Phi, psi and omega in degrees: 000123181300134179259129179229127175280130179259115185284070178210155169249007184269104184295330177301315180294320179299312181300315182297316182289324178296324178293318179298317186278338184058230182258014183292317182227152177264102181273124182242105178291167185308313184301315180291336178275359179076024181252117184248075176223155174248111186278128181292158175238072190275352191268167182258015172226152176297321182301312182291322178293319178298317179294322177304316183291310182294320181296320179298316182288321179295320178298325182282321190247336188058027179248155177301135185202169173214153174232160176216155171225140183231141177222149170266124182244112182261122187298318182290346178253024179055038176091359175291156355284344174055231183295344180266013186308315183289333184239031185303319183261008180137172187287351182282356176056053179267119178303314184295314181297321178298315179295316179302316180294317180300311182296323177295317179293338182258007188301333179256009183275124173279320178282112182256008183292143181204170174214149168266137178227129177243136172238126177254133174249114179256131170245116181231126184052037176084356182253139180259137173229148178240148181224137183241142173228137182232138172233113177280151179184206180214159180260127177282169177273344180220157180283149174215132174100160185242351184271177173073202184201174178063231184269009183308323182292347180242002184253123175249118179288149178302135180093005179217166177247351179270148169285162174303327182286347176266354184263155168287166180297328177291318177297316181299324184293343175291340183242340195305128172302320181293320179294320180299318177293319179295323178301319178294321177299314180299314180301319178295312182299326180290336177286344181277341184278000000 
């Protein structure tokens, strides 16, 4: 089973990706790899932030690894919160504060359309490849559901009536932007064998 270091300290993302991958690959998050760093996300694109993460870990370990960055892009807010999704309401990374700020900024928006976008940067044998996954949907005016993380309680994917926070992790994976990006990553890795 291929071992890949996942450049994250976010256990929610690790759990979600491990469910998507099943037993195909052994995903090792930073903590389990014995790496205690918080990689900055200084760039203004998801692509550059994802590459920052994978490059930092590859420079440190010289092992195959991947990083990802995900943003919620709201059309009526010109793509906000985008790369600032995790810290939209400030550096303390509060899911509730981020949602409160988003809903406040959208209080006069008729257009509730939005999308989640994930970019994965894989470095394998020293070469970088990127994979993108998108989930279109809409933002509710109020939160619903207890599962998930981030903006899940206010995001309803196209083709469903439940928020991500009302879905099981298996249900969410039918729509998930992260899963779509991971599927492309898996397909690429399988071509290497």
